[in-house]
N, C-alpha and C positions, 0 to 999 in steps of 0.2 A: 726503211725508216717512214717513208709516206704511208705505206700499207698499214703499219703498226699504228701510225696516228689515226688512220681511218677507222681501224679496229677499235682504238679507244674511244673516238667519237661515237661508234656504233654502240658500244656497251654503255656509254654514258647516257646516250638517247634511251636505250632500252630502261635504265634505271629511272630516268626522268618520268618516262611513260608510266612505269608501275606506280611511281609515287603519285602522279595525277590521278590515276584510276583509284588509288586507295583514298586519296582525298575527296574525290568525286563520290565514291561510295558512302563515305562518311557524311558527306553533305547530303546525299539522297536519303539517308537513314534519319537525319536530323529533322526533318520536315520538308515543307513544300520546296521543291528545287525550282528555281527560275528558268524554266524552259524557253528558249528564244527561238520559237518556230517561225519560219518566214518563207516566202515562195523564192527560191533561189535557183540559178542555173546549175544543174548537175555537173556538166562539163568543167565548169571553173573548179569545183570541188575535186573532181578527179585529177585535172591537170596540176593542181597544187599539191595533192597527195603524192602523185607520180614524181614530180620534181623534188618534194622533200625527201622521199625515199631513195632517190638515185645515188646520192653520195654514200649512204649505207650500204647499198646494194653493190656498189662498184668495189667495195672492200671485200666481197665475197664473190666477185664476177658473176652477179646475177643481173639479168636485164629485167626492166619492168615497163610495161605498156598499159595504156588505158584506151578504152573504146566506148564511147558513149553516143546515143541517138542525137543527131544534131537537133538543137534548139529544145532538148529536154529540161524542163523545170519541174520543181517539186517543193513541197511544203516539209522543211525539216530544220533541226537546230544544227547548225554547222559544227560546233565544238563537239557536240555529243557524237554525231555521225563521223566526223574525223577521227576522234578517239577510237570508236569501234573498228573502223577500216584500218586504221594505223596498227591497231592490235593484230588484226588478221595478217596484215603485211609481215609484221614481226614474227608472227607464227609461221607464215609461209617461208620466210628467210631461213628458218632452221632446217626445213626440209626440201626446199626446191633444188632441183638439179642445176638448172641455168636460167630459168625464166619464172615471172610472176605476171599475172594479167588482172587488171581491173576492168570490170564492166559494168554498165548500168542499162537497165531495160524495164519496161513496165510489164507486169505480169499479174492478171487477175485483179486490177485495180491496186496494185501495190508497185512502189518503186524497189526494183531488185537490185542491190548493189552487191557484186561479186568479187572475191578475190580468189583467183585460181593459181595453182603452181604445178610444176612437172615433176614434183617429188613422188613418194611412195603412197601419199594419201593418208588419212586419218586412220589410226588403229582401230581394229574392230570394236574394242571396249568403249571408245569414245562415241562411235556411231550407234552401239547398242544403247547408250543412254539417250538416244533420240536426238542427239545434237543439240539438245535444249539447254544444256548447260545450267540446269537450275541449282545444282549442289556443287559444291567445290570438291574436286577429287585430289587428295593430298599424296596419292601414290606417284612414285618416280620423282623427277625433278620439276614437274609442273604442278602449279597449284590450282590452276583453273581460274585464277582471279581474273585474267583477261577476258575469258569467255563470259564469265559471270558479269562482268562489267558491261561487255558488249550486249548480253541479253537485257541488262536494266536499261541501258541507253536505248535500245529497240522499244521496250515497253513503255517508255516515257512519251513515245510518239503515238497518238491516238487520233482517230477520226471517226466519230460516232461510236458504233460498237466495235469497231476494228482497232487493234493495236499492233505495233511493230513486234518483230520476232526475228531470231537468227536460226539459221538451219546449217548443218554440217553434212557434206557428203563427199563422195570421191567420183572421179570421171572428169566431167566437164571438157573444156576445149583442150586442156593440156594434159589430161589423163591422171592428175594428182588430186590433192585436196582441194575441196570447193567450199569456201565460207560464204553464205549469202545473208545479207541483212535486208529484210523485208520492211518497208514503211508504208503505212496506210495512206 
């Protein structure tokens, strides 16, 4: 009964997240979105996201861990970034064998937030699209809404000429799918 309750909570959380994504996309399209970018400790965000995901992952016997360079801080909107990373965690949940890993590093002047899993990786047709998720793909049971939402969240982060982006790939530390959110 407890595992059924955990699964119900898990599915409720997924529905809630999709509704938040749709509402946010609606608000993005309505006009200037009030982005709350501030200098924040990255480890705090990763720790919170890992803690929030643990009950959901336990329902599927998947472990999650986070690794962040000590003292790393960056400019970002907490809600937008949390939404994008949570979406990647939920996508990883569908495919992971037994583990998901969050990581944060600095690469070429960007904060790189990664969500990796030990599943089979992204299908070739997703990677062939460049992993940029600019258009919604309605084939199969995935709408692409989450990836589209994540790419919009990324682009709302700008610094001079640079703007945020997401990339999708395979391999990484766990051999499966790798979602990366780059913030300038």
